[in-house]
C-alpha positions in Angstrom: 0.0 0.0 -0.1 1.7 3.3 -1.0 0.5 5.8 2.4 0.1 9.2 2.0 1.9 9.2 5.7 3.2 6.7 8.3 2.8 8.0 12.2 3.3 6.4 15.7 0.4 6.2 17.7 0.4 5.3 20.9 -0.7 1.7 20.4 1.5 0.8 17.1 1.6 3.1 13.8 -0.9 4.1 11.5 -0.7 4.4 7.5 -3.0 6.9 6.1 -3.8 7.6 2.7 -5.9 10.5 1.9 -6.3 12.1 -1.9 -8.6 14.7 -3.2 -8.9 16.4 0.1 -9.7 13.4 1.8 -9.0 10.4 3.9 -9.8 7.2 2.1 -7.6 4.7 4.7 -6.8 4.9 7.9 -5.1 1.2 9.1 -3.5 -0.4 11.7 0.1 -1.9 10.9 0.8 -5.1 11.6 5.1 -4.8 11.0 6.7 -1.6 11.8 7.7 1.0 8.6 9.7 3.7 8.4 7.9 7.1 9.1 6.5 9.1 6.8 5.5 12.4 8.0 2.6 14.5 7.0 3.1 17.5 4.3 2.7 20.9 6.1 -0.4 21.9 5.5 -1.5 19.0 3.9 -5.1 16.7 5.0 -2.4 14.2 6.8 -1.4 16.5 8.7 -5.0 18.0 9.7 -5.5 14.1 11.3 -2.4 13.9 12.7 -3.7 17.1 15.0 -7.4 15.5 15.8 -5.3 12.0 16.1 -3.3 13.9 19.0 -6.5 15.4 20.2 -8.3 12.6 20.5 -5.9 10.7 21.9 -5.4 13.9 24.8 -9.3 13.9 25.4 -11.8 11.0 24.1 -15.1 12.8 23.8 -13.1 14.9 20.9 -15.1 14.7 17.6 -13.2 14.9 14.4 -14.0 16.7 11.7 -11.0 15.2 9.2 -13.3 15.0 5.7 -13.3 10.8 4.4 -14.9 9.3 1.6 -16.5 5.7 2.3 -16.4 3.3 -0.7 -18.8 0.2 0.5 -21.6 -1.5 -0.5 -25.2 0.0 0.8 -25.4 -2.5 3.6 -21.5 -1.8 4.7 -22.3 2.0 4.5 -25.3 1.6 6.7 -23.3 -0.5 9.1 -20.6 2.5 9.2 -22.9 5.3 9.5 -24.4 3.4 12.7 -21.1 3.0 14.2 -20.2 6.2 13.7 -23.1 7.7 16.0 -22.1 5.5 19.1 -20.6 8.1 21.7 -16.9 8.0 23.2 -17.3 5.8 26.3 -20.1 3.3 25.0 -20.3 0.8 22.6 -23.2 -1.4 21.0 -22.8 -5.0 20.1 -22.6 -6.1 16.6 -26.5 -7.8 17.2 -28.1 -4.5 18.6 -27.0 -3.2 15.2 -27.9 -5.9 13.4 -31.3 -5.1 15.0 -31.5 -1.8 14.0 -30.8 -2.5 10.4 -32.5 -5.9 9.7 -28.7 -7.5 9.3 -27.5 -10.2 10.8 -24.4 -10.0 14.0 -22.0 -11.8 11.3 -23.1 -9.4 8.8 -22.5 -6.4 10.6 -18.9 -7.7 11.9 -18.2 -8.1 8.6 -18.7 -4.8 7.6 -17.1 -3.7 11.3 -13.7 -5.3 9.9 -13.9 -3.9 6.3 -13.8 -0.2 8.6 -11.8 2.2 6.2 -11.3 4.3 8.2 -11.2 3.0 12.6 -10.5 5.5 14.7 -12.3 7.6 13.1 -15.9 5.8 12.1 -15.3 4.0 15.6 -15.5 0.3 15.0 -13.6 0.0 17.9 -16.8 0.8 20.2 -18.8 -2.5 18.5 -18.8 -5.2 20.7 -19.7 -9.1 21.1 -22.3 -9.3 23.7 -19.7 -11.8 25.7 -16.7 -10.5 24.4 -14.9 -7.9 22.6 -15.8 -9.4 19.2 -12.6 -9.0 16.7 -11.0 -6.1 15.4 -9.6 -4.8 12.5 -10.9 -8.5 10.6 -8.2 -10.3 12.9 -9.2 -12.3 16.7 -5.7 -12.0 16.4 -3.9 -10.9 19.7 -2.5 -7.6 17.8 -5.6 -5.7 17.0 -7.5 -6.8 19.7 -4.8 -5.1 21.8 -5.7 -2.4 19.8 -9.3 -2.6 20.1 -8.9 -2.8 24.1 -6.1 0.4 24.8 -9.1 2.7 22.5 -11.6 1.5 24.4 -9.9 1.2 27.7 -9.1 5.0 26.5 -11.9 6.3 26.3 -14.3 5.1 29.2 -11.4 6.2 31.5 -12.5 9.8 30.3 -16.2 8.2 30.7 
């Protein structure tokens, strides 16, 4: 993936893809990569400033412009997720019921969210566990989900 910026985050690294004034992807990087600082005055620089504001106060509301590309179902799920306030969670089944869908389909849409943190899919959990995160049940991404939720609930 050709990132327009690669930055350090409290839980690892993030890769950004911005084009034509919109954030298209924000990815958790599993492998350490060389940092690619955002250019001065760029959308990437604005996103870094907004991420820093979120790390300082998880009640911060992102305003960076983003463009979501997915199926109509995915877009519905992502719109529902975007409405979950910081410090709160919903179960996959709750969203599925609201959208006349299934928990599995909601989970699949969550895993394909192209702009996590901004569209806070980490706030969607299984009924009796954290569930997966970022298309994985592996520790590397579930640890990020745990960090994000702990950060938000610390201020709740």
